[in-house]
ZANU-875078 format. One record per residue: residue in three letters; x, y, z of N, C-alpha, C in turn. Coordinates in pm, whole numbers, padded with zeros to 5 digits, always signed. Layout:
ALAXYZXYZXYZ;...
% end
This chain:
MET+00080-00108+00007+00010-00004+00014+00092+00127+00002;THR+00026+00233-00072+00113+00350-00072+00084+00443+00057;ASP+00194+00493+00105+00161+00571+00232+00122+00728+00182;GLY+00010+00780+00229-00047+00912+00177+00008+01033+00271;SER+00107+00997+00326+00153+01118+00420+00207+01240+00340;GLY+00265+01212+00229+00319+01332+00139+00229+01408+00045;LEU+00105+01346+00053+00021+01422-00045-00033+01539+00021;ARG-00049+01656-00086-00119+01778-00033-00269+01776-00053;SER-00327+01856+00029-00469+01838+00016-00520+01946-00072;VAL-00630+01964-00118-00679+02066-00199-00684+02193-00122;ALA-00702+02191-00012-00686+02317+00081-00551+02381+00070;ASP-00445+02278+00089-00303+02344+00062-00268+02395-00070;ALA-00334+02343-00177-00311+02393-00304-00378+02525-00327;LEU-00497+02533-00289-00569+02666-00284-00506+02781-00195;ALA-00458+02726-00093-00384+02838-00001-00251+02885-00067;GLU-00180+02795-00148-00064+02833-00230-00089+02933-00325;VAL-00201+02905-00413-00263+03002-00497-00278+03127-00442;ALA-00354+03128-00327-00395+03264-00261-00271+03320-00213;GLN-00175+03261-00155-00053+03325-00127+00026+03380-00237;TRP+00023+03308-00352+00079+03374-00467+00011+03495-00534;ARG-00106+03493-00518-00190+03625-00543-00153+03732-00462;THR-00160+03699-00333-00105+03803-00241+00037+03863-00270;ASP+00119+03769-00303+00256+03827-00335+00258+03904-00453;GLU+00178+03846-00555+00180+03920-00689+00123+04069-00690;GLU+00002+04064-00604-00065+04185-00574+00035+04286-00516;ALA+00103+04226-00405+00177+04322-00338+00309+04370-00423;ARG+00357+04286-00499+00466+04323-00602+00405+04434-00696;HIS+00299+04404-00762+00235+04493-00855+00215+04634-00793;GLY+00167+04612-00674+00117+04740-00596+00245+04831-00570;THR+00364+04760-00536+00486+04829-00529+00529+04881-00643;GLU+00509+04821-00754+00556+04873-00894+00464+04994-00928;LEU+00344+04958-00907+00244+05080-00945+00275+05203-00865;ALA+00310+05185-00740+00338+05312-00656+00467+05387-00713;GLU+00561+05285-00745+00688+05343-00800+00655+05426-00934;VAL+00568+05361-01023+00522+05429-01149+00462+05555-01121;ASP+00354+05558-01017+00279+05662-00993+00373+05783-00926;GLN+00470+05735-00856+00570+05832-00795+00663+05904-00904;GLU+00692+05823-01007+00780+05859-01124+00688+05954-01200;VAL+00552+05915-01228+00463+06005-01308+00454+06147-01234;ALA+00431+06134-01113+00409+06265-01032+00546+06351-01037;SER+00661+06278-01023+00785+06345-01034+00796+06412-01196;LEU+00743+06357-01296+00754+06405-01430+00681+06509-01435;GLN+00547+06503-01380+00449+06613-01392+00505+06739-01323;THR+00570+06702-01201+00632+06835-01137+00742+06891-01232;GLY+00818+06803-01290+00923+06844-01374+00864+06926-01492;ILE+00755+06873-01548+00691+06928-01666+00632+07083-01628;GLU+00572+07085-01499+00529+07209-01445+00646+07304-01440;ASN+00758+07260-01378+00881+07351-01379+00922+07384-01508;LEU+00931+07295-01612+00976+07346-01748+00872+07451-01794;LYS+00745+07435-01773+00644+07532-01813+00687+07657-01772;GLN+00708+07656-01621+00752+07787-01559+00870+07855-01623;GLN+00977+07754-01637+01094+07799-01697+01079+07856-01839;LEU+00983+07790-01931+00946+07832-02063+00894+07974-02049;GLU+00808+07989-01954+00722+08123-01949+00822+08226-01904;ALA+00906+08188-01814+01015+08290-01752+01120+08337-01879;LEU+01146+08225-01973+01242+08248-02066+01162+08338-02181;GLY+01033+08300-02209+00957+08394-02298+00961+08534-02257;ARG+00926+08554-02125+00933+08699-02072+01066+08765-02091;PHE+01172+08687-02074+01312+08745-02084+01339+08765-02230;ARG+01287+08681-02314+01315+08699-02455+01264+08833-02510;THR+01133+08855-02459+01048+08982-02498+01127+09095-02433;GLU+01172+09076-02318+01256+09185-02273+01381+09215-02346;LEU+01444+09107-02395+01557+09131-02484+01531+09190-02603;LEU+01412+09166-02678+01378+09209-02792+01357+09369-02777;GLY+01303+09412-02660+01288+09534-02624+01414+09624-02616;LYS+01504+09534-02561+01638+09599-02551+01704+09615-02668;VAL+01684+09527-02770+01743+09540-02895+01690+09674-02961;ASP+01560+09704-02943+01499+09828-03004+01559+09933-02920;SER+01579+09932-02788+01653+10048-02719+01792+10062-02758;ILE+01853+09958-02812+01986+09987-02853+01989+10068-02972;GLU+01893+10039-03077+01888+10108-03185+01875+10268-03150;GLU+01767+10273-03054+01749+10421-03019+01868+10479-02944;GLU+01940+10407-02868+02065+10450-02807+02176+10490-02908;VAL+02183+10408-03025+02275+10411-03124+02251+10566-03181;ALA+02115+10582-03216+02085+10716-03277+02105+10845-03186;GLY+02096+10816-03062+02135+10933-02981+02291+10941-02966;ARG+02360+10832-02965+02514+10841-02952+02561+10908-03071;ASN+02492+10854-03184+02551+10922-03329+02542+11072-03335;TYR+02410+11102-03275+02373+11247-03272+02484+11310-03181;ASP+02503+11276-03060+02591+11346-02972+02733+11345-03023;ALA+02783+11236-03081+02923+11220-03137+02923+11331-03255;VAL+02838+11353-03346+02851+11442-03468+02857+11583-03393;PHE+02769+11621-03313+02769+11769-03261+02869+11778-03142;GLY+02916+11667-03090+03044+11693-03009+03169+11722-03088;VAL+03176+11645-03200+03300+11685-03291+03284+11812-03340;LEU+03167+11863-03395+03149+11988-03446+03175+12099-03332;GLY+03129+12077-03226+03158+12177-03102+03297+12206-03088;GLY+03380+12089-03089+03526+12094-03081+03590+12163-03193;GLN+03541+12142-03321+03593+12202-03427+03551+12365-03419;LEU+03426+12398-03383+03393+12528-03369+03477+12613-03289;ALA+03530+12549-03168+03614+12606-03088+03743+12638-03137;GLY+03800+12544-03214+03919+12558-03273+03915+12680-03375;LEU+03811+12672-03463+03789+12779-03558+03762+12911-03489;SER+03705+12923-03388+03677+13043-03314+03797+13105-03268;GLU+03899+13013-03211+04023+13080-03156+04110+13120-03286;ARG+04124+13045-03392+04190+13095-03510+04138+13221-03576;SER+03998+13212-03572+03941+13335-03621+03973+13463-03539;GLY+03973+13452-03404+04026+13560-03320+04153+13606-03335;ASP+04245+13512-03352+04381+13552-03383+04399+13621-03507;LEU+04331+13568-03625+04333+13649-03738+04274+13774-03747;LEU+04170+13781-03675+04089+13917-03657+04185+14031-03595;GLN+04258+13971-03493+04348+14083-03416+04451+14117-03533;LYS+04528+14037-03598+04617+14083-03694+04548+14157-03806;GLU+04437+14135-03851+04370+14232-03950+04343+14364-03902;ARG+04310+14367-03759+04291+14504-03705+04414+14575-03717;VAL+04526+14521-03670+04657+14592-03682+04684+14645-03823;ARG+04663+14541-03922+04693+14594-04067+04599+14690-04113;ASP+04470+14688-04060+04382+14802-04100+04420+14942-04039;ALA+04482+14929-03916+04518+15046-03848+04645+15108-03933;GLN+04729+15012-03969+04849+15067-04046+04789+15119-04179;LEU+04707+15053-04247+04655+15119-04363+04587+15246-04344;ALA+04517+15264-04233+04456+15388-04203+04560+15505-04188;GLU+04668+15456-04121+04782+15532-04088+04850+15588-04217;THR+04866+15490-04297+04913+15535-04426+04832+15626-04516;LEU+04710+15600-04520+04634+15667-04597+04608+15823-04538;ASP+04639+15825-04412+04625+15973-04332+04757+16046-04369;ASP+04861+15991-04426+04979+16062-04464+04925+16169-04572;PRO+04967+16304-04554+04917+16406-04658+04978+16372-04780;ALA+05101+16331-04803+05155+16295-04931+05081+16181-05010;VAL+05043+16089-04922+04963+15979-04990+04841+16009-05014;MET+04769+16103-04942+04632+16137-04957+04615+16223-05092;ASN+04738+16309-05095+04739+16395-05226+04758+16319-05342;LEU+04846+16205-05344+04871+16129-05446+04746+16035-05484;LEU+04683+15994-05380+04542+15914-05398+04456+16005-05469;ALA+04445+16122-05433+04344+16214-05485+04377+16239-05635;GLU+04498+16259-05660+04542+16293-05800+04516+16159-05898;TYR+04560+16042-05850+04518+15921-05901+04368+15905-05933;GLN+04288+15944-05836+04149+15932-05845+04108+16009-05960;GLN+04153+16149-05967+04117+16235-06057+04158+16179-06199;PHE+04276+16119-06202+04325+16075-06331+04232+15966-06393;LYS+04178+15879-06291+04083+15765-06337+03947+15816-06380;GLU+03907+15917-06305+03772+15953-06328+03753+16054-06431;THR+03855+16143-06452+03828+16261-06555+03928+16254-06660;VAL+04032+16200-06659+04138+16206-06752+04127+16087-06839;GLU+04153+15961-06772+04134+15839-06852+04026+15812-06956;PRO+03902+15857-06899+03798+15828-07001+03802+15923-07135;THR+03891+16018-07141+03912+16115-07257+04035+16087-07327;LEU+04103+15989-07283+04248+15965-07353+04227+15919-07513;ALA+04135+15851-07525+04126+15809-07676+04095+15939-07775;SER+04039+16044-07722+04031+16165-07809+04143+16264-07807;ILE+04246+16230-07735+04359+16314-07715+04472+16278-07818;PRO+04529+16373-07883+04649+16330-07976+04741+16238-07915;ALA+04808+16153-07996+04888+16050-07937+04997+16102-07850;THR+05071+16205-07876+05174+16252-07808+05142+16305-07665;TYR+05038+16378-07651+04973+16413-07526+04921+16288-07446;ARG+04861+16200-07530+04811+16089-07455+04911+15985-07398;ALA+05025+15968-07456+05137+15904-07399+05170+15952-07287;ALA+05191+16093-07275+05252+16170-07162+05150+16155-07045;MET+05012+16157-07064+04918+16138-06953+04915+16004-06901;GLU+04928+15900-07000+04920+15759-06946+05039+15723-06878;GLU+05177+15780-06902+05284+15783-06819+05270+15842-06673;THR+05201+15952-06676+05171+16023-06548+05085+15916-06461;GLY+04983+15874-06515+04899+15783-06447+04974+15654-06398;ARG+05050+15608-06483+05126+15479-06447+05230+15506-06323;LYS+05284+15623-06334+05377+15653-06217+05292+15681-06088;GLN+05184+15738-06092+05101+15766-05977+05052+15619-05922;ARG+05014+15533-06005+04979+15407-05961+05101+15329-05889;GLU+05216+15336-05958+05325+15277-05900+05373+15337-05770;GLU+05362+15455-05747+05405+15529-05623+05307+15487-05513;LEU+05177+15482-05543+05071+15437-05469+05089+15286-05414;GLU+05122+15201-05516+05162+15054-05466+05279+15048-05388;MET+05366+15126-05393+05488+15148-05328+05461+15164-05177;HIS+05363+15274-05156+05330+15323-05034+05249+15217-04958;LEU+05162+15140-05042+05084+15044-04974+05131+14906-04968;SER+05237+14880-05033+05298+14735-05040+05325+14681-04904;ASP+05355+14772-04812+05406+14730-04682+05290+14687-04585;VAL+05170+14741-04632+05046+14706-04557+04989+14588-04617;GLY+04967+14579-04751+04907+14458-04813+04769+14447-04802;THR+04693+14381-04881+04549+14349-04895+04531+14203-04906;GLU+04631+14124-04923+04613+13975-04937+04565+13924-04801;PRO+04507+13796-04807+04468+13731-04683+04586+13709-04598;ILE+04581+13732-04456+04675+13726-04365+04701+13572-04351;PRO+04822+13506-04343+04847+13387-04337+04869+13338-04199;HIS+04819+13215-04149+04834+13173-04018+04956+13085-04004;ASP+05036+13098-03901+05153+13016-03894+05137+12890-03789;GLY+05013+12857-03783+04986+12743-03681+04958+12628-03784;ASP+04914+12504-03707+04899+12387-03787+04779+12391-03857;ALA+04767+12297-03956+04639+12294-04023+04518+12273-03938;LEU+04398+12322-03964+04286+12310-03876+04180+12230-03961;PRO+04181+12090-03941+04074+12017-04000+03920+12054-03948;LEU+03834+12064-04055+03690+12081-04019+03598+11996-04102;ASP+03494+11971-04048+03388+11897-04123+03262+11977-04153;VAL+03225+11970-04276+03108+12041-04330+03006+11924-04371;LEU+02887+11927-04299+02806+11813-04313+02681+11829-04402;VAL+02649+11735-04501+02543+11754-04597+02460+11624-04583;ALA+02324+11666-04584+02233+11535-04580+02117+11587-04661;VAL+02058+11492-04718+01915+11513-04804+01816+11419-04749;ASP+01714+11493-04698+01604+11424-04657+01504+11375-04782;ALA+01476+11254-04769+01394+11209-04880+01296+11093-04820;PRO+01181+11117-04745+01122+11038-04669+01036+10939-04757;ASP+00997+10979-04899+00941+10890-04999+01034+10844-05124;GLY+01162+10860-05089+01260+10834-05193+01278+10941-05281;GLN+01231+11063-05272+01239+11172-05358+01302+11289-05263;ALA+01396+11344-05308+01478+11453-05241+01365+11571-05204;GLU+01372+11618-05071+01279+11705-05040+01346+11815-04974;VAL+01445+11792-04883+01511+11913-04812+01657+11879-04814;LEU+01748+11967-04844+01885+11978-04824+01913+12033-04678;MET+01984+11942-04600+02020+11996-04463+02171+12001-04461;LEU+02218+12122-04391+02359+12147-04403+02396+12215-04264;VAL+02491+12142-04207+02552+12195-04085+02702+12215-04093;MET+02743+12343-04044+02880+12378-04048+02941+12406-03899;PRO+03076+12401-03889+03132+12420-03756+03143+12565-03732;VAL+03054+12641-03770+03050+12780-03745+02947+12827-03649;ALA+02965+12921-03583+02874+12968-03467+02756+13031-03525;ASP+02630+12998-03485+02505+13053-03535+02494+13192-03527;ALA+02584+13269-03452+02577+13408-03435+02638+13462-03568;VAL+02710+13397-03651+02742+13448-03782+02632+13490-03851;TYR+02510+13414-03841+02405+13460-03935+02315+13539-03830;GLY+02291+13512-03704+02181+13568-03621+02238+13702-03563;GLU+02369+13733-03569+02417+13855-03507+02520+13924-03606;TRP+02492+13906-03750+02577+13951-03842+02591+14103-03843;LYS+02501+14181-03791+02510+14329-03792+02603+14376-03694;SER+02618+14303-03572+02701+14343-03454+02824+14287-03450;ARG+02860+14191-03525+02992+14127-03521+03068+14166-03631;ASP+03207+14136-03613+03302+14173-03728+03309+14064-03816;GLU+03325+14092-03937+03361+13980-04051+03476+13919-04012;ASP+03463+13796-03994+03598+13718-03952+03613+13580-04040;LEU+03689+13493-04009+03713+13371-04074+03595+13295-04061;GLN+03521+13291-03962+03396+13217-03950+03299+13275-04061;THR+03278+13384-04065+03189+13459-04175+03247+13407-04315;ARG+03366+13405-04334+03420+13370-04472+03398+13241-04502;LEU+03411+13141-04392+03393+13019-04431+03257+12997-04461;ALA+03154+13048-04383+03008+13026-04410+02981+13085-04535;ALA+03043+13185-04579+03009+13260-04706+03047+13163-04815;ARG+03163+13104-04807+03222+13020-04918+03134+12879-04923;ILE+03090+12844-04797+02999+12723-04803+02872+12753-04886;MET+02815+12878-04866+02692+12908-04922+02704+12922-05074;GLN+02826+12973-05099+02864+12999-05252+02850+12867-05309;GLY+02900+12767-05254+02899+12630-05328+02760+12588-05330;VAL+02668+12628-05235+02538+12572-05229+02464+12662-05343;PHE+02484+12780-05365+02423+12850-05459+02451+12813-05607;VAL+02562+12781-05625+02627+12719-05746+02527+12601-05791;THR+02523+12497-05693+02457+12392-05742+02314+12413-05741;ALA+02256+12495-05650+02105+12521-05650+02086+12597-05792;GLY+02169+12674-05830+02133+12744-05960+02132+12665-06080;GLU+02229+12564-06086+02231+12461-06180+02123+12374-06171;MET+02063+12361-06064+01931+12268-06053+01808+12349-06068;GLY+01814+12486-06097+01696+12556-06119+01618+12589-05982;LEU+01704+12581-05866+01646+12600-05727+01648+12737-05681;GLY+01691+12849-05766+01725+12963-05735+01615+13039-05640;GLY+01490+13010-05675+01378+13080-05601+01329+12985-05488;ASN+01378+12868-05453+01338+12792-05350+01359+12850-05212;GLN+01294+12818-05110+01304+12885-04978+01423+12807-04914;GLY+01512+12895-04838+01604+12851-04759+01571+12887-04608;VAL+01618+12821-04525+01613+12850-04378+01748+12844-04314;PHE+01777+12944-04222+01895+12960-04174+01853+12959-04001;GLY+01940+12892-03928+01920+12904-03796+02035+12822-03727;GLY+02031+12829-03590+02127+12751-03510+02080+12619-03457;HIS+02173+12527-03438+02133+12396-03378+02248+12353-03284;LYS+02240+12359-03151+02339+12336-03072+02467+12420-03084;GLY+02430+12546-03109+02520+12643-03140+02590+12639-03272;GLN+02562+12563-03367+02617+12556-03500+02523+12616-03603;LEU+02579+12673-03701+02494+12726-03800+02440+12620-03892;ALA+02307+12623-03913+02244+12514-03988+02163+12581-04100;VAL+02144+12506-04217+02074+12562-04329+01989+12448-04389;GLU+01865+12483-04424+01773+12388-04496+01720+12443-04625;LEU+01728+12377-04737+01694+12434-04852+01593+12339-04914;GLU+01488+12382-04960+01376+12302-05027+01440+12254-05148;LEU+01402+12124-05187+01450+12064-05306+01328+12025-05395;ALA+01351+11988-05511+01232+11962-05597+01238+11820-05649;GLY+01269+11723-05567+01259+11584-05596+01395+11549-05673;GLY+01389+11405-05707+01511+11345-05763+01583+11255-05677;ASP+01697+11204-05728+01761+11095-05656+01846+11165-05544;PRO+01823+11142-05413+01871+11194-05308+02022+11182-05304;GLU+02074+11068-05339+02228+11044-05331+02300+11132-05434;ALA+02259+11124-05558+02303+11214-05666+02298+11351-05610;ILE+02198+11403-05557+02179+11536-05522+02282+11576-05413;ALA+02274+11496-05338+02371+11518-05207+02534+11518-05253;GLU+02550+11437-05352+02679+11431-05393+02721+11568-05485;SER+02621+11619-05556+02639+11749-05633+02676+11851-05535;PHE+02593+11872-05420+02632+11973-05333+02762+11955-05269;ARG+02787+11834-05232+02918+11810-05169+03036+11839-05255;SER+03021+11814-05379+03136+11829-05462+03141+11983-05486;SER+03035+12055-05515+03048+12193-05538+03091+12286-05423;ILE+03046+12239-05306+03102+12313-05181+03253+12289-05156;GLN+03276+12143-05186+03423+12114-05158+03510+12196-05267;GLU+03478+12186-05373+03552+12268-05493+03560+12410-05446;THR+03455+12487-05404+03463+12616-05362+03568+12638-05248;LEU+03557+12558-05150+03629+12574-05023+03782+12551-05056;GLY+03799+12460-05158+03947+12418-05195+04016+12527-05268;ALA+03930+12619-05324+03991+12726-05416+03979+12879-05350;SER+03959+12877-05210+03932+12997-05149+04060+13039-05088;PRO+04118+13153-05133+04256+13203-05079+04261+13237-04919;GLU+04146+13287-04887+04144+13327-04730+04144+13200-04648;LEU+04095+13086-04691+04091+12978-04624+04229+12882-04614;ILE+04282+12902-04740+04404+12852-04769+04513+12920-04681;ALA+04499+13047-04688+04599+13129-04604+04580+13093-04454;ALA+04458+13070-04403+04425+13044-04257+04447+12898-04226;LYS+04490+12824-04333+04519+12673-04306+04401+12602-04264;VAL+04279+12642-04307+04167+12563-04286+04130+12468-04381;GLU+04148+12338-04335+04115+12226-04439+03984+12166-04408;ALA+03881+12227-04471+03740+12183-04455+03705+12054-04550;THR+03659+11959-04486+03616+11853-04584+03456+11826-04560;VAL+03394+11829-04681+03257+11832-04701+03198+11673-04701;ARG+03117+11626-04602+03091+11493-04586+02938+11484-04596;VAL+02887+11378-04684+02746+11339-04680+02722+11240-04573;ILE+02619+11263-04483+02590+11184-04382+02438+11148-04375;GLU+02395+11057-04284+02244+11029-04288+02173+11135-04215;VAL+02076+11171-04273+01978+11276-04206+01956+11241-04056;ASP+01942+11113-04025+01910+11092-03878+02023+11135-03790;HIS+02143+11146-03845+02264+11177-03746+02257+11333-03727;LEU+02166+11421-03783+02165+11545-03763+02037+11576-03674;LEU+01959+11483-03660+01832+11504-03591+01842+11449-03430;PRO+01781+11519-03345+01803+11479-03199+01700+11354-03189;PRO+01731+11250-03113+01647+11142-03087+01513+11195-03030;GLU+01412+11104-03059+01279+11149-03012+01269+11133-02880;GLU+01202+11222-02783+01156+11186-02653+01054+11098-02644;PRO+01052+10994-02548+00954+10888-02528+00827+10966-02487;ALA+00706+10925-02544+00580+10975-02501+00545+10955-02362;MET+00444+11041-02316+00404+11020-02173+00362+10883-02141;GLY+00404+10834-02031+00365+10698-02001+00470+10575-02039;GLU+00547+10635-02144+00633+10527-02204+00772+10522-02103;ALA+00838+10406-02118+00953+10402-02034+01074+10470-02108;
% end
């Protein structure tokens, strides 16, 4: 007979299954808890990333605003740089102008003293009489007498030139270094067509605003030569009747001239070239060692930056 002591009962088998179920449920429960914990951790991470994205988005918007502010800052710095340089050049020109004006006053005093000499005054009166009353009638006088009168007039002129040669009327030279200056030209063309010529020179605005009360000096002559170049080109373009406005900007003399359309770059170059040629051929500027360069620049460099509207940062 077989001994049945090693056989399991149905109850034992079911108990083993129940235990397996309990163990499996416990293991799955543990794994599920771990997964839930990982999901929660990822969700927290996602929320953190969302917050970081939002923060980065705000920061990016701020950076874009700063890029715009950089452009505004550049415009302001360009404006300040341009007029800072012109201000320094004006100071140098003013000093040289004052030096030459003093020398001119000394020369004028010497000329007045020479002309006050009775001998010179009599000689000048005789020569004026010859030019006004005798010379116009020479053609009708017999050749013998005409030659004698012409010789008399020649001697009077030579004697006057001898008396005045020490005083001189040529531009007084300056013995210092060359003085570099910038004359700025810009053409405003908001719609692509030239509308306004803008000109800024390193000359005090008082040259125009106070011309009646101030002496004519090197600044006056520089401004006059610049405008001579402007008038040449304006005449060639048929702008002789167009309105021009003169005034001061940060102490500098500025000019605006209405244009009649056309290519702004070509027009700016025409004015630049004409003014440069005029300045380069001016004996008084050459003698004073003024080396002015006419430069075409952007209109925005001559305009002050716009002030922010009320309520804007």
